[in-house]
C-alpha positions in Angstrom: 0.1 0.2 0.2 0.6 3.5 0.1 2.6 3.3 3.4 4.5 0.4 3.0 8.4 2.2 3.0 6.6 5.6 4.5 5.3 5.9 8.4 1.4 5.7 8.9 -0.2 8.6 10.7 -0.1 8.7 14.3 -4.4 8.1 14.6 -7.2 6.2 16.5 -10.1 4.4 15.8 -12.5 3.5 17.7 -12.8 -0.5 16.7 -15.3 -2.9 17.3 -16.0 -6.8 15.7 -19.1 -6.5 13.5 -20.3 -10.0 14.9 -20.1 -8.6 17.9 -22.3 -5.8 16.8 -24.6 -8.1 15.2 -25.0 -10.0 18.6 -25.8 -7.1 20.7 -28.1 -5.9 18.4 -29.9 -9.4 18.6 -29.6 -9.2 22.1 -31.1 -5.2 22.2 -34.3 -6.8 20.5 -35.2 -9.9 22.7 -34.0 -8.6 26.0 -37.0 -6.8 27.9 -34.9 -4.6 30.1 -32.9 -3.1 27.2 -33.5 0.0 26.5 -32.0 3.6 24.6 -28.8 3.4 23.0 -26.2 1.1 23.8 -22.0 2.2 22.7 -20.5 -1.1 21.6 -16.5 -0.8 21.4 -12.9 -1.2 22.7 -12.3 -0.1 25.7 -9.9 2.8 24.6 -9.5 3.7 21.0 -6.7 1.6 19.0 -3.5 3.3 17.5 -3.6 2.4 13.6 -0.2 0.7 14.1 -1.5 -1.6 16.8 -3.9 -3.1 13.9 -0.8 -3.4 11.5 1.4 -5.2 13.9 -1.6 -7.4 14.7 -1.5 -8.7 10.6 2.6 -8.3 10.2 2.8 -11.2 13.2 0.5 -13.4 12.1 2.2 -16.1 9.3 -1.3 -16.0 6.6 0.4 -12.2 6.2 3.7 -11.3 7.5 4.9 -11.5 3.4 2.7 -8.4 2.8 3.6 -4.8 2.1 2.8 -3.8 5.5 4.2 -0.3 7.0 6.8 -0.5 9.7 6.1 2.8 12.1 4.1 5.7 12.0 4.7 8.9 12.5 4.8 10.7 15.9 3.1 11.8 18.2 0.4 10.2 18.7 -3.0 12.4 20.3 -4.1 11.4 23.4 -6.0 8.2 24.2 -9.4 8.7 25.0 -11.7 5.9 26.8 -14.7 3.8 25.8 -17.0 3.3 27.9 -19.5 0.3 27.2 -20.0 -1.2 30.5 -23.9 -0.4 30.1 -23.7 -2.8 26.7 -21.5 -5.6 28.8 -24.3 -5.5 31.6 -27.4 -5.2 29.7 -26.2 -7.0 26.4 -23.6 -9.4 27.3 -21.6 -7.6 25.3 -18.8 -10.1 24.7 -15.9 -7.6 23.8 -14.3 -10.0 21.1 -10.5 -9.8 20.6 -9.4 -6.7 18.4 -6.7 -8.8 16.9 -8.4 -11.7 15.6 -11.3 -8.9 14.2 -8.2 -7.7 11.7 -7.0 -11.0 10.9 -10.6 -12.6 10.2 -11.1 -8.9 8.5 -7.8 -9.0 6.1 -8.4 -13.1 5.4 -12.0 -12.3 4.2 -10.6 -9.6 2.2 -8.6 -11.8 0.7 -11.1 -14.1 -0.2 -13.3 -11.7 -1.7 -10.0 -10.4 -4.0 -10.3 -7.3 -2.3 -6.8 -8.1 -1.7 -4.7 -9.8 -4.1 -3.2 -13.2 -2.6 0.5 -13.4 -1.9 1.6 -16.9 -1.6 
């Protein structure tokens, strides 16, 4: 990609596994006590470089041209409160590394990203 030979921007993302979103939607629809809106996310925003590093550590993606560094400094990390979704809906908070790896594998399977053998 564009950043394989240069640092990526120092940015964070609020990240969530789409399967957790689907789970929470179903739970909100069928739990009588579920009312209003829920925040479902990681406990804190995730630096982009951590998402890249999760891919780089995985054997299936280690051959892909991924960025190796990020510009600095990172802005202040903020916390995200999903406690109500955990309590009311049983929000599972799946590991983000798994979500990123599964997403990348799906991109390859769909042909969005060319497979490197």
